C-alpha positions in Angstrom: 2.2 -44.7 -50.5 4.7 -46.0 -52.6 7.6 -47.9 -51.5 11.2 -49.1 -52.7 10.2 -52.2 -50.2 9.8 -54.7 -53.0 11.9 -58.0 -54.0 14.8 -57.1 -56.4 15.7 -60.8 -57.1 19.0 -61.4 -56.2 19.6 -65.0 -56.8 20.6 -66.0 -52.9 18.0 -66.9 -50.0 17.3 -68.1 -46.7 20.1 -70.5 -47.2 22.9 -68.4 -48.7 25.8 -68.2 -46.5 28.1 -64.9 -46.3 31.0 -66.8 -48.3 27.9 -67.5 -50.9 27.3 -63.8 -51.0 30.7 -62.8 -51.6 31.9 -65.4 -54.2 33.9 -63.7 -57.0 34.3 -60.5 -55.2 37.9 -59.2 -53.9 37.8 -56.6 -51.1 41.5 -56.0 -50.9 42.1 -52.5 -50.2 38.6 -52.3 -48.5 38.4 -51.5 -44.7 35.3 -52.2 -43.0 34.4 -51.8 -39.3 32.1 -54.5 -37.9 31.0 -53.6 -34.0 30.5 -57.1 -32.4 32.8 -58.4 -34.8 34.0 -61.3 -32.6 31.1 -63.1 -31.5 27.8 -64.9 -33.4 27.0 -63.4 -36.7 29.7 -60.6 -36.6 32.5 -63.0 -36.1 31.0 -65.3 -39.2 30.7 -61.5 -40.8 34.4 -60.7 -39.8 35.8 -64.4 -41.4 34.1 -63.7 -44.7 35.0 -60.3 -45.4 38.8 -61.1 -44.2 38.6 -64.1 -46.3 37.5 -61.6 -49.4 40.4 -59.5 -48.9 39.4 -56.9 -46.3 40.8 -55.1 -43.7 38.4 -55.4 -40.7 38.4 -52.9 -37.4 36.5 -55.0 -34.7 35.7 -52.6 -32.2 34.5 -54.8 -29.2 33.5 -54.2 -25.3 35.8 -56.9 -23.9 38.9 -56.4 -26.0 40.6 -59.4 -24.4 37.8 -61.8 -25.5 37.9 -60.3 -29.1 41.3 -60.8 -29.5 41.1 -64.4 -28.4 37.8 -65.1 -31.1 40.1 -63.7 -33.7 43.3 -65.2 -33.3 44.3 -66.8 -36.7 42.0 -64.4 -38.6 44.6 -62.7 -40.9 43.3 -58.8 -41.2 40.9 -58.3 -38.2 41.9 -55.7 -36.0 41.0 -55.0 -32.7 39.8 -51.9 -30.4 37.9 -51.2 -27.3 34.4 -49.5 -27.4 31.1 -49.3 -25.1 28.3 -48.6 -27.4 26.6 -48.1 -24.1 29.0 -45.1 -22.8 29.1 -42.3 -25.1 32.7 -41.1 -23.6 34.2 -44.7 -25.0 32.4 -44.0 -28.6 34.0 -40.6 -28.9 37.3 -42.5 -27.9 37.1 -45.1 -30.5 36.1 -42.7 -33.2 39.2 -40.2 -32.4 41.6 -43.2 -32.5 40.0 -44.3 -35.4 40.2 -40.4 -37.3 43.5 -40.1 -36.1 44.4 -43.0 -37.9 43.9 -41.2 -41.4 42.0 -44.1 -42.9 38.8 -44.0 -44.5 35.5 -47.0 -44.1 34.4 -48.6 -47.0 31.6 -50.6 -45.0 30.6 -50.1 -41.6 28.1 -53.0 -40.3 26.3 -52.0 -36.9 25.8 -55.5 -35.8 26.7 -55.6 -32.0 23.2 -55.4 -29.9 21.7 -57.0 -26.6 18.0 -58.7 -27.0 15.2 -59.2 -24.2 17.5 -58.5 -21.4 15.7 -57.5 -17.8 15.5 -53.8 -16.8 19.1 -52.0 -17.0 20.1 -48.7 -17.1 23.0 -46.9 -18.8 24.4 -43.4 -19.2 22.1 -41.2 -18.0 19.3 -44.0 -17.2 18.7 -44.4 -20.5 17.3 -47.6 -21.3 20.3 -50.6 -22.3 18.7 -51.9 -25.5 17.7 -48.4 -27.1 20.5 -47.2 -25.7 23.4 -50.0 -26.8 21.4 -50.9 -29.8 20.2 -47.3 -31.7 22.0 -45.1 -29.4 25.5 -45.6 -29.4 25.7 -46.8 -33.1 24.1 -43.4 -34.0 26.5 -41.4 -32.2 29.6 -43.9 -33.7 28.2 -43.3 -36.9 27.9 -39.3 -36.8 31.2 -39.4 -34.9 33.2 -41.7 -37.8 31.3 -39.5 -40.5 34.6 -38.1 -41.8 35.6 -41.2 -42.8 32.9 -42.7 -44.0 31.9 -39.4 -47.0 34.9 -39.8 -48.7 35.1 -43.0 -49.8 30.8 -43.5 -50.5 30.7 -45.6 -47.7 27.7 -48.3 -47.2 26.3 -48.3 -43.7 24.0 -51.3 -42.4 22.2 -51.6 -39.7 21.3 -54.7 -38.2 17.8 -54.9 -37.0 15.5 -57.8 -36.6 12.2 -59.0 -37.1 11.6 -57.7 -33.7 10.7 -54.7 -34.9 7.2 -56.1 -35.6 7.1 -56.2 -31.7 6.7 -52.4 -31.1 7.1 -48.9 -32.6 8.6 -46.1 -31.1 7.1 -45.7 -28.0 7.2 -41.6 -28.1 5.1 -41.3 -24.7 7.8 -43.3 -23.1 11.0 -43.8 -25.1 13.3 -44.6 -22.0 10.7 -47.5 -20.5 10.6 -45.5 -17.2 7.0 -46.9 -17.2 6.1 -50.4 -17.1 9.3 -52.2 -18.5 8.4 -55.2 -21.0 11.8 -56.7 -22.3 10.4 -57.8 -25.6 8.9 -54.4 -26.6 11.8 -52.8 -25.5 13.7 -54.9 -27.7 11.2 -54.3 -30.6 11.5 -50.6 -30.4 15.3 -50.9 -30.4 15.1 -52.9 -33.7 12.2 -50.5 -35.0 15.0 -47.7 -34.3 17.6 -49.5 -36.6 15.6 -49.4 -39.4 14.4 -45.7 -39.0 17.7 -44.7 -38.7 18.7 -46.3 -41.9 16.1 -44.5 -43.3 16.8 -41.2 -42.5 20.9 -41.8 -42.7 20.6 -42.4 -46.4 18.3 -39.7 -46.9 21.2 -37.5 -45.3 24.2 -39.4 -46.8 22.7 -40.5 -50.5 24.2 -36.9 -52.1 27.8 -37.8 -50.2 27.7 -41.3 -51.8 27.2 -42.7 -48.6 23.9 -45.4 -48.8 22.6 -47.3 -45.8 20.5 -50.3 -45.4 19.0 -52.3 -42.1 18.1 -55.7 -41.9 16.5 -58.8 -40.4 19.2 -61.7 -40.6 17.2 -64.6 -39.9 16.1 -66.6 -36.5 19.7 -68.1 -35.3 20.7 -69.2 -31.5 23.7 -67.1 -30.8 25.3 -65.2 -27.8 22.8 -62.8 -28.1 20.3 -65.5 -26.4 22.4 -64.9 -23.3 19.5 -63.2 -21.5 17.1 -65.7 -22.3 16.6 -68.3 -19.6 16.7 -72.2 -21.1 13.0 -72.2 -19.6 11.6 -69.1 -21.9 13.5 -71.1 -24.8 12.2 -74.3 -24.1 8.3 -72.6 -23.8 8.8 -70.3 -27.0 9.3 -74.1 -28.6 13.0 -73.4 -29.6 14.5 -76.1 -27.8 14.1 -79.5 -26.0 14.8 -80.2 -22.2 18.2 -81.0 -23.3 18.9 -77.8 -25.6 18.5 -79.5 -29.2 16.9 -77.2 -31.4 13.1 -78.7 -31.9 12.6 -77.3 -35.4 16.1 -77.0 -37.0 14.8 -76.1 -40.6 13.4 -72.8 -39.1 16.7 -71.6 -37.6 19.6 -70.4 -39.4 23.4 -71.5 -38.9 25.5 -68.3 -38.2 27.5 -68.4 -41.9 23.7 -68.0 -43.2 22.7 -65.6 -40.8 25.5 -63.3 -41.6 24.8 -63.4 -45.0 22.2 -60.6 -45.5 24.2 -58.3 -43.8 27.1 -59.1 -45.6 25.4 -58.8 -48.8 24.2 -55.7 -48.1 27.7 -54.5 -46.9 29.1 -55.4 -50.7 27.0 -56.4 -53.4 26.9 -54.5 -56.4 23.1 -55.6 -56.9 22.2 -52.8 -54.3 24.5 -50.0 -56.0 22.3 -47.0 -56.3 19.6 -48.1 -53.7 19.6 -47.4 -49.9 17.1 -47.0 -47.1 15.8 -50.1 -47.6 15.3 -53.0 -45.0 16.4 -56.3 -45.9 15.8 -60.2 -45.6 16.9 -63.1 -46.8 19.4 -61.4 -49.0 17.1 -59.7 -50.6 15.0 -56.2 -50.3 12.3 -57.1 -47.9 8.4 -56.6 -48.8 6.0 -54.5 -46.7 4.4 -56.8 -44.1 1.1 -58.1 -43.9 -1.1 -57.7 -41.4 -1.2 -60.9 -39.2 2.3 -62.0 -40.5 4.9 -61.6 -37.7 7.8 -63.2 -39.4 8.2 -61.6 -42.9 8.5 -58.3 -44.1 8.9 -54.9 -42.7 6.4 -53.0 -40.7 5.7 -49.6 -42.2 6.0 -47.9 -38.9 10.0 -48.9 -38.9 9.8 -47.0 -43.0 7.4 -44.1 -42.2 10.0 -41.1 -42.9 8.4 -38.8 -40.8 9.1 -41.0 -37.9 12.8 -41.7 -38.9 13.4 -37.8 -38.8 11.8 -37.2 -35.5 14.0 -40.4 -34.3 17.0 -38.7 -35.5 16.3 -35.2 -34.0 16.4 -36.9 -30.9 18.8 -39.1 -31.0 20.8 -36.2 -31.8 19.7 -34.3 -28.8 20.2 -37.3 -26.5 23.6 -37.9 -27.6 24.7 -34.3 -28.5 26.0 -35.7 -31.8 25.0 -34.8 -35.2 27.5 -34.5 -38.2 24.9 -33.0 -40.3 23.8 -30.0 -38.1 23.8 -26.8 -38.3 
């Protein structure tokens, strides 16, 4: 099977920063929406986009904390959004659409990782619900603001998608919950979402990408006990990184999603998974740190996930 998953030689790499990939780009009069754009990689993304002239709307589950984190960043705007609650997603989208503005870039950045078994909404597994279903509903509800300008939608996945494909027989992990495999399924869903959205949106000028930002210690690790991070060889007993060269800084971690959202090098492309500011190659058997798994880019799997997501959320901008 042929694939578009091949490097294009962007000139950037794992050490490039969000500022590096935006050098020379003027984003004045561009509007971006960055979920979770007030913490970790999202905050670095917001900073970089606003410095390049963009206006950034930051939907936040904790708007007070978001306003504090974004204080002094000119061009950043905060609104309330809880991705684990569909009523909150609908309310945010209605407020935004009522403003009459269009969106040039939507970065689905917010997420949770390896949390204890948690149920949200009608009993959905929290990682699948927050990382995928909430963003699925958000993008579909915001579609009227995305299509007019030919927006880019960026779905922040992870190399964690290597941990698991879609578990069609138990998507909500009602049997034998495993926090890392549940995270893997959610991250696979992020890739599949971009694959199918790009297929549906391309004729309207809307292109979608997914990506692995890299290994970065951010608040995303909030659910991991210190002991587990020590056991995994990430940090020592004092909390210091054991292998600093294996981790990116937040500014480096934000680079790939910023590149995906803005780079002219990706004009005319879409539906591909990125890493280190380039298109990723297909994963090689035995290598769990690079490339994209075929189960995450399979068009049939992507179509099946879209149908399930539309059924679960009751939202489909492309439905009959």
